[in-house]
Legacy VTK file of the C-alpha trace (Angstrom):
# vtk DataFile Version 3.0
C-alpha trace
ASCII
DATASET POLYDATA
POINTS 351 float
159.421 154.712 67.184
158.546 153.940 63.571
161.319 153.271 61.082
161.329 156.227 58.657
163.864 154.711 56.287
161.632 151.973 54.938
157.994 151.330 54.256
156.805 148.811 56.814
153.879 146.662 55.722
151.013 145.627 57.958
151.757 142.978 60.564
148.916 140.639 59.609
149.121 141.147 55.842
146.343 142.083 53.492
144.277 140.216 50.938
142.971 141.775 47.772
139.151 141.712 47.706
137.643 139.315 45.197
133.994 139.917 44.486
132.652 136.506 43.632
129.737 134.320 44.495
130.317 131.639 47.156
130.593 128.023 46.092
127.646 127.036 48.267
125.104 129.008 46.232
122.496 126.758 44.593
123.065 128.120 41.071
126.811 127.344 41.087
126.995 123.683 42.187
129.604 122.705 39.599
132.263 125.191 40.751
133.395 123.011 43.687
135.591 120.021 42.754
133.957 116.730 43.698
135.703 113.470 44.462
135.833 111.313 41.343
138.156 108.697 42.848
137.141 105.350 44.293
136.714 105.280 48.094
139.968 103.301 48.469
141.943 105.228 45.829
144.675 107.633 46.913
145.986 110.665 45.104
149.371 110.537 43.392
152.124 111.253 45.930
155.372 112.958 44.947
158.179 112.207 47.417
161.824 113.153 46.863
164.807 112.978 49.205
168.173 114.795 49.480
166.955 118.228 48.385
168.573 120.301 51.187
172.395 120.046 50.977
173.266 121.503 54.431
171.002 119.007 56.229
172.012 115.463 57.122
168.819 114.220 55.495
165.919 115.960 53.772
162.771 115.242 51.805
159.913 116.945 49.992
156.310 115.712 49.725
153.536 117.063 47.536
149.954 116.027 46.853
148.155 117.243 43.716
145.154 119.514 44.078
141.760 118.226 42.912
141.100 119.011 39.236
138.629 121.904 38.878
135.338 121.204 37.165
134.779 123.506 34.175
131.574 125.533 34.271
128.650 124.167 32.339
127.964 127.510 30.737
130.634 129.569 29.026
128.630 132.722 29.664
129.303 132.543 33.383
131.794 135.175 34.521
131.995 134.144 38.172
135.493 133.811 39.621
136.455 130.618 41.420
139.530 130.657 43.640
142.023 127.861 42.861
142.065 124.919 45.236
145.066 124.428 47.497
147.235 121.362 47.853
149.640 119.879 50.404
153.365 120.645 50.202
155.815 119.707 52.943
159.565 119.896 53.310
161.601 118.230 56.051
165.216 118.607 57.187
166.983 116.333 59.670
170.158 117.329 61.547
172.103 114.778 63.539
172.866 112.673 65.333
175.237 115.235 66.778
176.687 115.431 70.288
174.884 117.338 72.985
176.627 120.333 74.591
179.072 119.489 77.412
176.800 121.143 79.956
173.942 118.722 79.173
173.506 115.767 81.523
174.361 112.283 80.308
171.601 110.616 78.324
171.733 106.877 77.549
169.776 107.442 74.338
169.438 110.170 71.759
167.077 113.079 72.285
164.594 113.488 69.464
163.239 116.967 68.860
160.595 117.535 66.191
159.302 120.936 65.157
156.452 121.489 62.709
155.973 125.023 61.435
153.524 126.540 58.965
154.964 129.004 56.488
153.348 132.459 56.665
151.768 131.851 53.258
150.729 128.225 53.916
147.064 128.792 54.728
144.960 130.150 51.848
142.748 132.534 53.851
144.932 133.498 56.807
148.516 134.702 57.055
150.260 132.977 59.936
152.794 134.509 62.282
156.416 133.550 62.741
155.979 132.451 66.355
154.667 128.916 66.829
151.079 128.761 68.046
149.250 126.031 69.959
148.307 124.147 66.776
151.918 123.855 65.646
153.068 122.803 69.112
150.430 120.071 69.344
151.273 118.775 65.872
154.972 118.748 66.833
154.184 116.612 69.888
152.182 114.156 67.768
154.987 114.010 65.202
157.564 113.294 67.916
155.392 110.522 69.354
154.955 108.932 65.920
158.671 108.940 65.046
160.467 108.152 68.294
159.062 104.617 68.430
160.672 103.747 65.098
164.177 105.130 65.747
166.823 103.150 67.626
167.594 105.969 70.030
169.781 103.747 72.250
172.292 103.512 69.398
173.218 107.197 69.846
173.871 107.975 73.533
174.334 111.605 74.544
173.306 112.780 71.081
170.539 114.868 69.631
168.416 114.423 66.515
166.482 117.423 65.253
163.640 117.150 62.733
162.210 120.307 61.164
159.056 120.104 59.042
157.824 123.169 57.169
154.321 123.271 55.705
154.521 125.270 52.487
150.887 124.759 51.496
147.982 123.011 53.187
144.387 122.109 52.501
141.332 123.249 54.385
141.197 125.535 57.391
144.301 124.912 59.508
142.864 126.588 62.584
142.767 125.475 66.166
142.890 121.792 66.957
139.838 122.016 69.149
137.663 124.556 67.383
133.926 124.288 67.085
134.104 122.750 63.613
135.780 119.636 65.009
132.641 118.294 66.597
129.466 117.176 64.851
126.076 116.427 66.363
124.533 113.240 65.051
121.218 111.556 65.627
121.274 107.910 66.632
118.577 106.988 64.133
120.138 108.437 61.011
123.573 109.245 59.752
123.928 112.933 60.483
122.460 116.043 61.901
121.446 119.173 60.163
123.076 122.568 60.131
126.501 121.364 61.264
129.828 122.529 59.902
131.354 119.048 59.830
134.986 118.098 60.427
137.933 119.727 58.678
140.530 117.108 57.721
143.225 119.592 56.716
145.258 119.163 59.911
144.956 115.373 59.795
146.353 115.395 56.266
149.188 117.668 57.400
150.093 115.289 60.248
149.964 112.181 58.035
152.064 113.861 55.352
154.552 115.139 57.932
155.012 111.613 59.338
155.753 110.192 55.882
157.998 113.093 54.880
159.965 113.013 58.154
160.445 109.246 58.000
161.903 109.580 54.490
164.273 112.322 55.688
165.391 110.214 58.672
166.154 107.305 56.355
168.024 109.689 54.043
170.147 110.797 57.016
171.278 107.204 57.610
169.794 106.948 61.112
169.146 103.382 62.250
165.446 102.612 62.591
163.271 99.642 63.385
160.974 100.429 60.474
159.767 103.301 58.328
156.606 105.116 59.413
153.946 106.120 56.903
150.845 108.202 57.531
147.306 107.547 56.351
143.950 109.327 56.638
140.380 108.091 56.253
137.069 109.882 56.717
133.392 109.120 57.148
131.597 111.299 54.590
128.113 111.681 53.217
127.608 109.585 50.102
125.824 112.463 48.387
129.127 114.421 48.245
130.736 111.904 45.854
130.539 112.593 42.133
129.669 108.953 41.387
126.755 108.940 43.820
123.167 109.297 42.669
121.613 109.560 46.114
120.345 112.823 47.537
119.918 111.636 51.128
122.299 113.005 53.754
121.879 109.945 55.991
123.840 107.542 53.762
127.502 107.481 54.804
130.618 105.958 53.250
134.257 105.705 54.365
136.861 107.098 51.969
140.652 107.079 52.085
142.829 110.146 51.564
140.011 112.719 51.849
140.572 116.237 50.574
138.770 119.233 52.135
138.417 120.718 48.660
136.371 117.757 47.413
133.704 117.832 50.114
131.357 120.620 51.039
130.710 122.015 54.523
129.201 119.356 56.756
129.934 116.436 54.398
132.748 114.993 56.542
131.311 113.475 59.726
134.450 111.947 61.269
138.093 111.402 60.316
141.062 109.366 61.494
144.824 109.722 60.958
147.395 107.067 61.874
151.130 106.538 61.843
151.823 102.945 60.814
154.902 100.719 60.634
153.892 98.239 57.950
156.747 95.743 58.390
156.088 95.377 62.120
152.322 95.863 61.936
152.321 98.503 64.704
150.669 101.880 65.142
152.824 104.731 66.390
150.144 107.447 66.399
146.353 107.692 66.272
144.215 110.813 65.991
140.461 110.914 65.452
138.066 113.819 65.046
134.297 113.958 64.852
131.667 111.603 66.195
131.465 107.872 65.472
128.644 105.570 66.491
129.739 102.301 68.110
127.890 99.014 67.599
126.491 98.259 71.050
124.238 95.256 71.684
121.292 94.992 74.051
123.487 93.727 76.867
125.679 96.815 76.724
128.611 95.051 75.089
129.943 95.486 71.592
128.657 93.006 69.049
130.773 91.082 66.562
130.475 93.626 63.759
133.018 96.408 63.361
131.785 99.828 64.378
132.531 103.038 62.531
135.694 103.736 64.534
137.147 100.308 63.712
136.346 100.784 60.033
137.929 104.234 60.077
141.109 102.837 61.644
141.288 99.934 59.183
140.874 102.241 56.198
143.485 104.644 57.578
145.907 101.732 57.992
145.211 100.638 54.417
145.923 104.178 53.220
149.186 104.200 55.196
150.118 100.841 53.667
149.662 102.239 50.166
151.683 105.318 51.119
154.429 103.003 52.361
155.003 101.831 48.773
155.821 105.402 47.724
158.058 105.787 50.771
159.940 102.584 49.944
160.438 103.701 46.337
161.831 107.093 47.399
164.270 105.567 49.892
165.342 102.859 47.410
165.949 105.481 44.718
168.240 107.410 47.033
170.063 104.240 48.075
170.655 103.156 44.484
171.962 106.630 43.640
174.395 106.518 46.571
175.617 103.043 45.594
176.138 104.055 41.973
178.016 107.202 43.035
180.246 105.167 45.352
180.944 102.616 42.633
181.767 105.342 40.132
184.165 106.978 42.586
185.865 103.634 43.232
186.320 103.021 39.503
187.864 106.462 39.074
190.318 105.790 41.881
191.343 102.481 40.305
191.901 104.156 36.958
194.209 106.732 38.505
LINES 1 352
351 0 1 2 3 4 5 6 7 8 9 10 11 12 13 14 15 16 17 18 19 20 21 22 23 24 25 26 27 28 29 30 31 32 33 34 35 36 37 38 39 40 41 42 43 44 45 46 47 48 49 50 51 52 53 54 55 56 57 58 59 60 61 62 63 64 65 66 67 68 69 70 71 72 73 74 75 76 77 78 79 80 81 82 83 84 85 86 87 88 89 90 91 92 93 94 95 96 97 98 99 100 101 102 103 104 105 106 107 108 109 110 111 112 113 114 115 116 117 118 119 120 121 122 123 124 125 126 127 128 129 130 131 132 133 134 135 136 137 138 139 140 141 142 143 144 145 146 147 148 149 150 151 152 153 154 155 156 157 158 159 160 161 162 163 164 165 166 167 168 169 170 171 172 173 174 175 176 177 178 179 180 181 182 183 184 185 186 187 188 189 190 191 192 193 194 195 196 197 198 199 200 201 202 203 204 205 206 207 208 209 210 211 212 213 214 215 216 217 218 219 220 221 222 223 224 225 226 227 228 229 230 231 232 233 234 235 236 237 238 239 240 241 242 243 244 245 246 247 248 249 250 251 252 253 254 255 256 257 258 259 260 261 262 263 264 265 266 267 268 269 270 271 272 273 274 275 276 277 278 279 280 281 282 283 284 285 286 287 288 289 290 291 292 293 294 295 296 297 298 299 300 301 302 303 304 305 306 307 308 309 310 311 312 313 314 315 316 317 318 319 320 321 322 323 324 325 326 327 328 329 330 331 332 333 334 335 336 337 338 339 340 341 342 343 344 345 346 347 348 349 350
């Protein structure tokens, strides 16, 4: 029976129609932001801890959106939708004791949950119930974090990590949709008529790893090392603003790719890693797309690095640069706690 006392909106939500010309039309090439950064240059990362008072530890991560390119002609009245960015918030609760009915556990139980806000995706309103994409990302997040936490220090305890995606880039659809695979010819660098790889979910996972690691450190949980996430992608060189080539067969590896900076089919393959820089270990690895390996005549790999190795190395380098931001955020919180403790001690001595 319908509720007659209130006006119930539609379940899936509605979007106001915007009559505009698509960005892929040939007479509007300057409407799409293009990457003007160096291949190994990352975007500015904003990371802040201790923003959720009820939680044991919390953090907030944000990446800036690519700057829009102004139209060449002021007479153009076409509407361009603003580009999205990446915003994550994380809350950590625990370690707290398990219920008495739970069996004895010699180490803490880590539970990670990643959830998209209903308004996170730009073109699709998500539901409140977790779907398969969120469950798979939660499993990857748990695998990336549990190797860095000293779980044996907290027997019969539970640690809960909740990551909420407030805004994301690209099409955060299914993990194994058709756009995740690209056909490539062995002679050249890419095929024709393909949709390419969407790196939005890889950026979400890498950002969630960094944000959750900062929140775990803010909660005072003992860890072997902090975990930072990094993403790299194999893109067509013609999609870069500094490139003068028009051939689609020339490829280049870039760090911290943004779906807003590359057109459909420009991203051939992508890789996301979770990296512990102090120990030099990988805690998570996720690749999408097709990479060509360097195979010799005898069927074995030659001495040169193939595309997958280069993607992994660039992703590790991106995670290493992200680690500097993570260290600064954790150190800022630690210095604030030490100064607050010192101030409280001085006040007690004065009284």
